[in-house]
N, C-alpha and C positions, 0 to 999 in steps of 0.2 A: 506494499498501500506507497502509494506520495501522500508527502503532508503539501499543501499546496496555501500560502502565507498570504490573508487576504491585506493587501497594503492599504485600505482602506484606517486597518486599526492603525496603521504604522507612522511615523509622527514623517509625513507626509512632504513637510519643508526641506527632509532629512534624509531622505528615502536612500537615496546608494548608499549612505554610511549607516543605514539600518538593516536596510538589505545584509553588509556585509560584517555587521557587529551579530545577526542572530542567521548566519547561512549553514551553523552547523542542527539549524532546527527546521528548516524544509527541504523539499527538493526542487518546487517550480511558483510561481506567481498568479494569483487570485484578484485580479481585478474588477468590484464595482461598480457599472456604473448604470448611472440611474436618472427619472427626469424629474421628480415633485410631482408628478401626475398618479404613474403607478407606485413611486413609495412616496412617503412623507418629505423627505429633502432631495438635495440635488447632490450629485457626488462625483466624482472627480471626470474632467475631460477623456474626451475616446483618447485621443491627442498620449494620453499619459501612457499609451501600450508601443507606441513610436519610441519613446522615453527610455523604456526599459528595455526592445529587445536593441536599442542602438547602444546599450549604455552595459546590459548584461546579457549571458546566455542563457539565461529561463528559460526556458518552455512556459509560458502565459499562458490561461486559462480564463475568459471573460465572458461573464455573468450579466448580461441587459436584463433589468429592472426597466423596461421602461413601455411607450406602445406605439411609440417606428424602428419596430424594427428591422423591415427592411434598409431600413436606410445605413440601421446602424450598424447591423451587423454586420455590409456593406465594410462600411468605415472598418471598423474591429478587427478585420483579415488582413484586411487593408496596410493599417499598423503596422499587422504582422502578430496577431494571435493566432496561440496552439490550434485556441479548441474555442468556440465560443455557446455559452446557454441562452437561447430565448426560452421563455416564459410561457405554458399555454395560457395561458389564464388572460394572457393579450394576442398571442398568436395561436390565428384559425390552422387547422387541421391540415387544408390545400397552403397555405403560406409554406405551411414547417415545408411542406412537401420541397414547395418551388426554393427554398432554398439551402435545402438539403440536395436535391439536384445540381444548383448551382457552388457551393461552395464543399471543402469535406471537413469534416469534424464538428458539424451541429448538433450540438444534443437540448433537449428541453425540459426545461426546470419549472416546479412544480410548490406554488405555497402550504403552508401546514393547513391553513383555512384550510384550503381543495381536495374534492373526493378523490382519488388514487384513483377507480374507474376509468379519471377522465383522458390519461395517460393512454387510452389502449388506442385511443384517435394520433399516437404519431410515433408510438413506441416501433414498431418497426418499422422503422426509417430511422429513428434518433442512434446517433454515433457517441453520445450519456444521455441517461437521464442525471439530474442536479436533487435529489433529497431538501428541499431548504426548511430548516426548523423552524424558525427564527419570521417574526414576523420582520421585511426588508427595511432596508433603509437607515440603518444605524448600528454601528460594532457596538461590543460587550452586553447583547443582550441576552436575554434567559431564555431558554427558549416556548415556545407556544404549542410543541408538542413534544413525546418524550422521542427521542430519538432513533431510542431500539425497537421502539411500538413500531416505527414506522417505515425503519427499513422490512423488518420484517414481516408489514404489511404491505409493503412494496414486492419483498421476494415471493410471497402466498398467492398474491397475486397476479405476475405475471413469473411465473418460475420460470420459462424457454429463456429467459429474459438474458444475453451473453455479454453485452456490450460493458463497454464503464459506467460503476458507479461511484458517483461523487455525493459527498454527505457537506452538507453546509452551514454553520449554525450555532453556534456557543459551543462546538466541543471541547470537550478536554481533554489532557493529557490524560488521564486515567480513564479516558474511555475508547483510547484506542486499539488497544490490545480484541475486546472486544471487537470493533469497529476490522482487524484484520481479520478475525473467526469469520467474522462476517460476509466477508469476501469485496466487503467496502475499494475501490476501485483506488480513488482521492478522497480524504477530509482537508474541509479547508478548516484553518484555523485564523485565527486576527491577534485576539488577545491573549491568548493564550501564548503566544507567541512573544509578541509587540510589546505586554504589558507585563513582565517580567520583572 
């Protein structure tokens, strides 16, 4: 299992030093892009991806929590993102299919409050599935759903799913071994890395 460091929880004004200081705690980087509409705040500009890719060699997975997924998926890949996740709540199955056909490595995300069965319209085309366990927009939140229960629910609902499984939201260090045991591929951590 890989650890993806959510840079939203870092000191973004000193990002490269932060990444160097905590480099032993993660394998790749997670970038949240929000629009103040789908979420309650506006996050980093999408161009931060280009800055990271220009100045580091990390794999970047970008999590789009916004309404204009077609535009920002294009921008995220243009700026160098390796994986882009869009949300089922703001992306129709038809749009998702068109994004998958146009780009490699497009995943589908789901909010903690959304019925897991909604993914049935997306999962066959998804490069990855991101289970979000906090309400989006801010770092260091408590979980809105039980992480292990959500993973178990997903696996029971989609037992044949074999692509990447990403979990995101308040993942603690003491939960990492359990996530490995559950065959999670990528665990996103923010505060657990940068708030040390």
